[in-house]
mmCIF file as gemmi writes it, N, C-alpha and C atoms, coordinates in Angstrom:
data_model
loop_
_atom_site.group_PDB
_atom_site.id
_atom_site.type_symbol
_atom_site.label_atom_id
_atom_site.label_alt_id
_atom_site.label_comp_id
_atom_site.label_asym_id
_atom_site.label_entity_id
_atom_site.label_seq_id
_atom_site.pdbx_PDB_ins_code
_atom_site.Cartn_x
_atom_site.Cartn_y
_atom_site.Cartn_z
_atom_site.occupancy
_atom_site.B_iso_or_equiv
_atom_site.pdbx_formal_charge
_atom_site.auth_seq_id
_atom_site.auth_asym_id
_atom_site.pdbx_PDB_model_num
ATOM 1 N N . UNK Axp A 1 ? 134.687 156.619 65.583 1 0 ? 1 A 1
ATOM 2 C CA . UNK Axp A 1 ? 135.191 156.356 66.925 1 0 ? 1 A 1
ATOM 3 C C . UNK Axp A 1 ? 135.53 157.685 67.583 1 0 ? 1 A 1
ATOM 4 N N . UNK Axp A 2 ? 135.072 157.826 68.816 1 0 ? 2 A 1
ATOM 5 C CA . UNK Axp A 2 ? 135.342 159.082 69.487 1 0 ? 2 A 1
ATOM 6 C C . UNK Axp A 2 ? 136.781 159.126 70.006 1 0 ? 2 A 1
ATOM 7 N N . UNK Axp A 3 ? 137.299 160.318 70.118 1 0 ? 3 A 1
ATOM 8 C CA . UNK Axp A 3 ? 138.665 160.477 70.602 1 0 ? 3 A 1
ATOM 9 C C . UNK Axp A 3 ? 138.718 160.23 72.099 1 0 ? 3 A 1
ATOM 10 N N . UNK Axp A 4 ? 139.912 160.033 72.59 1 0 ? 4 A 1
ATOM 11 C CA . UNK Axp A 4 ? 140.092 159.822 74.026 1 0 ? 4 A 1
ATOM 12 C C . UNK Axp A 4 ? 139.563 161.019 74.816 1 0 ? 4 A 1
ATOM 13 N N . UNK Axp A 5 ? 139.848 162.211 74.32 1 0 ? 5 A 1
ATOM 14 C CA . UNK Axp A 5 ? 139.378 163.427 74.992 1 0 ? 5 A 1
ATOM 15 C C . UNK Axp A 5 ? 137.848 163.465 75.037 1 0 ? 5 A 1
ATOM 16 N N . UNK Axp A 6 ? 137.205 163.135 73.921 1 0 ? 6 A 1
ATOM 17 C CA . UNK Axp A 6 ? 135.742 163.131 73.878 1 0 ? 6 A 1
ATOM 18 C C . UNK Axp A 6 ? 135.169 162.109 74.855 1 0 ? 6 A 1
ATOM 19 N N . UNK Axp A 7 ? 135.794 160.94 74.893 1 0 ? 7 A 1
ATOM 20 C CA . UNK Axp A 7 ? 135.332 159.892 75.806 1 0 ? 7 A 1
ATOM 21 C C . UNK Axp A 7 ? 135.501 160.328 77.258 1 0 ? 7 A 1
ATOM 22 N N . UNK Axp A 8 ? 136.63 160.949 77.587 1 0 ? 8 A 1
ATOM 23 C CA . UNK Axp A 8 ? 136.878 161.418 78.95 1 0 ? 8 A 1
ATOM 24 C C . UNK Axp A 8 ? 135.861 162.481 79.348 1 0 ? 8 A 1
ATOM 25 N N . UNK Axp A 9 ? 135.594 163.413 78.458 1 0 ? 9 A 1
ATOM 26 C CA . UNK Axp A 9 ? 134.621 164.472 78.739 1 0 ? 9 A 1
ATOM 27 C C . UNK Axp A 9 ? 133.235 163.878 78.969 1 0 ? 9 A 1
ATOM 28 N N . UNK Axp A 10 ? 132.862 162.901 78.155 1 0 ? 10 A 1
ATOM 29 C CA . UNK Axp A 10 ? 131.555 162.258 78.296 1 0 ? 10 A 1
ATOM 30 C C . UNK Axp A 10 ? 131.441 161.549 79.646 1 0 ? 10 A 1
ATOM 31 N N . UNK Axp A 11 ? 132.494 160.822 80.024 1 0 ? 11 A 1
ATOM 32 C CA . UNK Axp A 11 ? 132.471 160.101 81.301 1 0 ? 11 A 1
ATOM 33 C C . UNK Axp A 11 ? 132.41 161.075 82.469 1 0 ? 11 A 1
ATOM 34 N N . UNK Axp A 12 ? 133.238 162.104 82.438 1 0 ? 12 A 1
ATOM 35 C CA . UNK Axp A 12 ? 133.251 163.082 83.528 1 0 ? 12 A 1
ATOM 36 C C . UNK Axp A 12 ? 131.916 163.815 83.612 1 0 ? 12 A 1
ATOM 37 N N . UNK Axp A 13 ? 131.344 164.14 82.483 1 0 ? 13 A 1
ATOM 38 C CA . UNK Axp A 13 ? 130.058 164.849 82.47 1 0 ? 13 A 1
ATOM 39 C C . UNK Axp A 13 ? 128.935 164.018 83.068 1 0 ? 13 A 1
ATOM 40 N N . UNK Axp A 14 ? 129.047 162.701 82.975 1 0 ? 14 A 1
ATOM 41 C CA . UNK Axp A 14 ? 127.998 161.823 83.495 1 0 ? 14 A 1
ATOM 42 C C . UNK Axp A 14 ? 128.102 161.632 85.01 1 0 ? 14 A 1
ATOM 43 N N . UNK Axp A 15 ? 129.206 162.048 85.597 1 0 ? 15 A 1
ATOM 44 C CA . UNK Axp A 15 ? 129.385 161.891 87.041 1 0 ? 15 A 1
ATOM 45 C C . UNK Axp A 15 ? 128.579 162.952 87.796 1 0 ? 15 A 1
ATOM 46 N N . UNK Axp A 16 ? 128.226 162.656 89.053 1 0 ? 16 A 1
ATOM 47 C CA . UNK Axp A 16 ? 127.479 163.65 89.84 1 0 ? 16 A 1
ATOM 48 C C . UNK Axp A 16 ? 128.321 164.899 90.101 1 0 ? 16 A 1
ATOM 49 N N . UNK Axp A 17 ? 127.67 166.001 90.362 1 0 ? 17 A 1
ATOM 50 C CA . UNK Axp A 17 ? 128.347 167.275 90.583 1 0 ? 17 A 1
ATOM 51 C C . UNK Axp A 17 ? 129.285 167.246 91.789 1 0 ? 17 A 1
ATOM 52 N N . UNK Axp A 18 ? 128.975 166.433 92.77 1 0 ? 18 A 1
ATOM 53 C CA . UNK Axp A 18 ? 129.795 166.404 93.983 1 0 ? 18 A 1
ATOM 54 C C . UNK Axp A 18 ? 130.882 165.323 93.965 1 0 ? 18 A 1
ATOM 55 N N . UNK Axp A 19 ? 131.211 164.824 92.777 1 0 ? 19 A 1
ATOM 56 C CA . UNK Axp A 19 ? 132.233 163.783 92.642 1 0 ? 19 A 1
ATOM 57 C C . UNK Axp A 19 ? 133.599 164.319 93.087 1 0 ? 19 A 1
ATOM 58 N N . UNK Axp A 20 ? 134.387 163.451 93.69 1 0 ? 20 A 1
ATOM 59 C CA . UNK Axp A 20 ? 135.716 163.894 94.106 1 0 ? 20 A 1
ATOM 60 C C . UNK Axp A 20 ? 136.757 163.514 93.041 1 0 ? 20 A 1
ATOM 61 N N . UNK Axp A 21 ? 137.938 164.088 93.18 1 0 ? 21 A 1
ATOM 62 C CA . UNK Axp A 21 ? 138.997 163.898 92.195 1 0 ? 21 A 1
ATOM 63 C C . UNK Axp A 21 ? 139.401 162.428 92.09 1 0 ? 21 A 1
ATOM 64 N N . UNK Axp A 22 ? 139.379 161.724 93.203 1 0 ? 22 A 1
ATOM 65 C CA . UNK Axp A 22 ? 139.758 160.314 93.199 1 0 ? 22 A 1
ATOM 66 C C . UNK Axp A 22 ? 138.846 159.496 92.283 1 0 ? 22 A 1
ATOM 67 N N . UNK Axp A 23 ? 137.559 159.751 92.352 1 0 ? 23 A 1
ATOM 68 C CA . UNK Axp A 23 ? 136.601 159.024 91.505 1 0 ? 23 A 1
ATOM 69 C C . UNK Axp A 23 ? 136.795 159.383 90.029 1 0 ? 23 A 1
ATOM 70 N N . UNK Axp A 24 ? 137.047 160.646 89.74 1 0 ? 24 A 1
ATOM 71 C CA . UNK Axp A 24 ? 137.298 161.069 88.362 1 0 ? 24 A 1
ATOM 72 C C . UNK Axp A 24 ? 138.532 160.352 87.818 1 0 ? 24 A 1
ATOM 73 N N . UNK Axp A 25 ? 139.582 160.345 88.613 1 0 ? 25 A 1
ATOM 74 C CA . UNK Axp A 25 ? 140.825 159.71 88.182 1 0 ? 25 A 1
ATOM 75 C C . UNK Axp A 25 ? 140.632 158.207 87.991 1 0 ? 25 A 1
ATOM 76 N N . UNK Axp A 26 ? 139.855 157.576 88.865 1 0 ? 26 A 1
ATOM 77 C CA . UNK Axp A 26 ? 139.592 156.143 88.736 1 0 ? 26 A 1
ATOM 78 C C . UNK Axp A 26 ? 138.846 155.844 87.431 1 0 ? 26 A 1
ATOM 79 N N . UNK Axp A 27 ? 137.835 156.629 87.135 1 0 ? 27 A 1
ATOM 80 C CA . UNK Axp A 27 ? 137.07 156.412 85.9 1 0 ? 27 A 1
ATOM 81 C C . UNK Axp A 27 ? 137.975 156.549 84.675 1 0 ? 27 A 1
ATOM 82 N N . UNK Axp A 28 ? 138.84 157.556 84.675 1 0 ? 28 A 1
ATOM 83 C CA . UNK Axp A 28 ? 139.759 157.746 83.553 1 0 ? 28 A 1
ATOM 84 C C . UNK Axp A 28 ? 140.781 156.618 83.476 1 0 ? 28 A 1
ATOM 85 N N . UNK Axp A 29 ? 141.217 156.113 84.624 1 0 ? 29 A 1
ATOM 86 C CA . UNK Axp A 29 ? 142.133 154.98 84.675 1 0 ? 29 A 1
ATOM 87 C C . UNK Axp A 29 ? 141.496 153.751 84.028 1 0 ? 29 A 1
ATOM 88 N N . UNK Axp A 30 ? 140.23 153.498 84.349 1 0 ? 30 A 1
ATOM 89 C CA . UNK Axp A 30 ? 139.526 152.348 83.789 1 0 ? 30 A 1
ATOM 90 C C . UNK Axp A 30 ? 139.42 152.484 82.271 1 0 ? 30 A 1
ATOM 91 N N . UNK Axp A 31 ? 139.082 153.667 81.794 1 0 ? 31 A 1
ATOM 92 C CA . UNK Axp A 31 ? 139.004 153.892 80.347 1 0 ? 31 A 1
ATOM 93 C C . UNK Axp A 31 ? 140.344 153.566 79.699 1 0 ? 31 A 1
ATOM 94 N N . UNK Axp A 32 ? 141.429 154.03 80.299 1 0 ? 32 A 1
ATOM 95 C CA . UNK Axp A 32 ? 142.765 153.781 79.761 1 0 ? 32 A 1
ATOM 96 C C . UNK Axp A 32 ? 143.057 152.287 79.699 1 0 ? 32 A 1
ATOM 97 N N . UNK Axp A 33 ? 142.762 151.552 80.762 1 0 ? 33 A 1
ATOM 98 C CA . UNK Axp A 33 ? 143.041 150.115 80.796 1 0 ? 33 A 1
ATOM 99 C C . UNK Axp A 33 ? 142.197 149.359 79.779 1 0 ? 33 A 1
ATOM 100 N N . UNK Axp A 34 ? 140.937 149.732 79.629 1 0 ? 34 A 1
ATOM 101 C CA . UNK Axp A 34 ? 140.07 149.072 78.645 1 0 ? 34 A 1
ATOM 102 C C . UNK Axp A 34 ? 140.597 149.321 77.237 1 0 ? 34 A 1
ATOM 103 N N . UNK Axp A 35 ? 140.951 150.559 76.929 1 0 ? 35 A 1
ATOM 104 C CA . UNK Axp A 35 ? 141.491 150.876 75.601 1 0 ? 35 A 1
ATOM 105 C C . UNK Axp A 35 ? 142.771 150.093 75.324 1 0 ? 35 A 1
ATOM 106 N N . UNK Axp A 36 ? 143.661 150.014 76.311 1 0 ? 36 A 1
ATOM 107 C CA . UNK Axp A 36 ? 144.906 149.267 76.133 1 0 ? 36 A 1
ATOM 108 C C . UNK Axp A 36 ? 144.626 147.78 75.941 1 0 ? 36 A 1
ATOM 109 N N . UNK Axp A 37 ? 143.65 147.258 76.663 1 0 ? 37 A 1
ATOM 110 C CA . UNK Axp A 37 ? 143.264 145.86 76.505 1 0 ? 37 A 1
ATOM 111 C C . UNK Axp A 37 ? 142.7 145.574 75.124 1 0 ? 37 A 1
ATOM 112 N N . UNK Axp A 38 ? 141.858 146.468 74.632 1 0 ? 38 A 1
ATOM 113 C CA . UNK Axp A 38 ? 141.29 146.309 73.295 1 0 ? 38 A 1
ATOM 114 C C . UNK Axp A 38 ? 142.393 146.346 72.235 1 0 ? 38 A 1
ATOM 115 N N . UNK Axp A 39 ? 143.364 147.242 72.412 1 0 ? 39 A 1
ATOM 116 C CA . UNK Axp A 39 ? 144.474 147.34 71.468 1 0 ? 39 A 1
ATOM 117 C C . UNK Axp A 39 ? 145.312 146.063 71.487 1 0 ? 39 A 1
ATOM 118 N N . UNK Axp A 40 ? 145.562 145.539 72.677 1 0 ? 40 A 1
ATOM 119 C CA . UNK Axp A 40 ? 146.346 144.309 72.807 1 0 ? 40 A 1
ATOM 120 C C . UNK Axp A 40 ? 145.644 143.148 72.105 1 0 ? 40 A 1
ATOM 121 N N . UNK Axp A 41 ? 144.328 143.07 72.256 1 0 ? 41 A 1
ATOM 122 C CA . UNK Axp A 41 ? 143.565 142.009 71.592 1 0 ? 41 A 1
ATOM 123 C C . UNK Axp A 41 ? 143.676 142.145 70.078 1 0 ? 41 A 1
ATOM 124 N N . UNK Axp A 42 ? 143.535 143.369 69.575 1 0 ? 42 A 1
ATOM 125 C CA . UNK Axp A 42 ? 143.657 143.608 68.131 1 0 ? 42 A 1
ATOM 126 C C . UNK Axp A 42 ? 145.023 143.196 67.608 1 0 ? 42 A 1
ATOM 127 N N . UNK Axp A 43 ? 146.057 143.356 68.45 1 0 ? 43 A 1
ATOM 128 C CA . UNK Axp A 43 ? 147.421 143.016 68.055 1 0 ? 43 A 1
ATOM 129 C C . UNK Axp A 43 ? 147.749 141.545 68.315 1 0 ? 43 A 1
ATOM 130 N N . UNK Axp A 44 ? 146.763 140.788 68.782 1 0 ? 44 A 1
ATOM 131 C CA . UNK Axp A 44 ? 146.965 139.371 69.02 1 0 ? 44 A 1
ATOM 132 C C . UNK Axp A 44 ? 147.704 139.056 70.305 1 0 ? 44 A 1
ATOM 133 N N . UNK Axp A 45 ? 147.819 140.034 71.179 1 0 ? 45 A 1
ATOM 134 C CA . UNK Axp A 45 ? 148.516 139.847 72.458 1 0 ? 45 A 1
ATOM 135 C C . UNK Axp A 45 ? 147.511 139.393 73.508 1 0 ? 45 A 1
ATOM 136 N N . UNK Axp A 46 ? 147.238 138.112 73.5 1 0 ? 46 A 1
ATOM 137 C CA . UNK Axp A 46 ? 146.284 137.574 74.462 1 0 ? 46 A 1
ATOM 138 C C . UNK Axp A 46 ? 146.717 136.171 74.843 1 0 ? 46 A 1
ATOM 139 N N . UNK Axp A 47 ? 146.149 135.659 75.945 1 0 ? 47 A 1
ATOM 140 C CA . UNK Axp A 47 ? 146.445 134.307 76.38 1 0 ? 47 A 1
ATOM 141 C C . UNK Axp A 47 ? 145.138 133.55 76.541 1 0 ? 47 A 1
ATOM 142 N N . UNK Axp A 48 ? 145.238 132.233 76.506 1 0 ? 48 A 1
ATOM 143 C CA . UNK Axp A 48 ? 144.04 131.401 76.648 1 0 ? 48 A 1
ATOM 144 C C . UNK Axp A 48 ? 143.628 131.326 78.125 1 0 ? 48 A 1
ATOM 145 N N . UNK Axp A 49 ? 142.436 130.84 78.346 1 0 ? 49 A 1
ATOM 146 C CA . UNK Axp A 49 ? 141.932 130.648 79.705 1 0 ? 49 A 1
ATOM 147 C C . UNK Axp A 49 ? 142.827 129.662 80.448 1 0 ? 49 A 1
ATOM 148 N N . UNK Axp A 50 ? 143.256 128.618 79.758 1 0 ? 50 A 1
ATOM 149 C CA . UNK Axp A 50 ? 144.116 127.619 80.383 1 0 ? 50 A 1
ATOM 150 C C . UNK Axp A 50 ? 145.435 128.245 80.842 1 0 ? 50 A 1
ATOM 151 N N . UNK Axp A 51 ? 146.023 129.094 79.991 1 0 ? 51 A 1
ATOM 152 C CA . UNK Axp A 51 ? 147.26 129.768 80.36 1 0 ? 51 A 1
ATOM 153 C C . UNK Axp A 51 ? 147.043 130.692 81.562 1 0 ? 51 A 1
ATOM 154 N N . UNK Axp A 52 ? 145.918 131.376 81.573 1 0 ? 52 A 1
ATOM 155 C CA . UNK Axp A 52 ? 145.6 132.266 82.679 1 0 ? 52 A 1
ATOM 156 C C . UNK Axp A 52 ? 145.44 131.494 83.981 1 0 ? 52 A 1
ATOM 157 N N . UNK Axp A 53 ? 144.756 130.366 83.917 1 0 ? 53 A 1
ATOM 158 C CA . UNK Axp A 53 ? 144.565 129.535 85.115 1 0 ? 53 A 1
ATOM 159 C C . UNK Axp A 53 ? 145.913 129.079 85.669 1 0 ? 53 A 1
ATOM 160 N N . UNK Axp A 54 ? 146.828 128.67 84.784 1 0 ? 54 A 1
ATOM 161 C CA . UNK Axp A 54 ? 148.159 128.245 85.222 1 0 ? 54 A 1
ATOM 162 C C . UNK Axp A 54 ? 148.9 129.4 85.882 1 0 ? 54 A 1
ATOM 163 N N . UNK Axp A 55 ? 148.782 130.569 85.29 1 0 ? 55 A 1
ATOM 164 C CA . UNK Axp A 55 ? 149.457 131.752 85.84 1 0 ? 55 A 1
ATOM 165 C C . UNK Axp A 55 ? 148.907 132.107 87.213 1 0 ? 55 A 1
ATOM 166 N N . UNK Axp A 56 ? 147.595 132.117 87.346 1 0 ? 56 A 1
ATOM 167 C CA . UNK Axp A 56 ? 146.966 132.45 88.618 1 0 ? 56 A 1
ATOM 168 C C . UNK Axp A 56 ? 147.308 131.392 89.671 1 0 ? 56 A 1
ATOM 169 N N . UNK Axp A 57 ? 147.353 130.139 89.274 1 0 ? 57 A 1
ATOM 170 C CA . UNK Axp A 57 ? 147.675 129.065 90.228 1 0 ? 57 A 1
ATOM 171 C C . UNK Axp A 57 ? 149.09 129.214 90.778 1 0 ? 57 A 1
ATOM 172 N N . UNK Axp A 58 ? 149.977 129.828 90.012 1 0 ? 58 A 1
ATOM 173 C CA . UNK Axp A 58 ? 151.364 129.999 90.465 1 0 ? 58 A 1
ATOM 174 C C . UNK Axp A 58 ? 151.52 131.133 91.48 1 0 ? 58 A 1
ATOM 175 N N . UNK Axp A 59 ? 150.484 131.921 91.691 1 0 ? 59 A 1
ATOM 176 C CA . UNK Axp A 59 ? 150.556 133.019 92.65 1 0 ? 59 A 1
ATOM 177 C C . UNK Axp A 59 ? 150.503 132.434 94.002 1 0 ? 59 A 1
């Protein structure tokens, strides 16, 4: 498994040369959220579709 730094470098390197800081930060933000989501799933911190539907309906 690659380190967070390696993954960030790979993602940034794949972006076009004229990319702005906002896009770089967004890509890194997405990586962070995906990693945290994967960790939560591994730890059993998840909800069912039915629970999610109830939560969304309450908004």
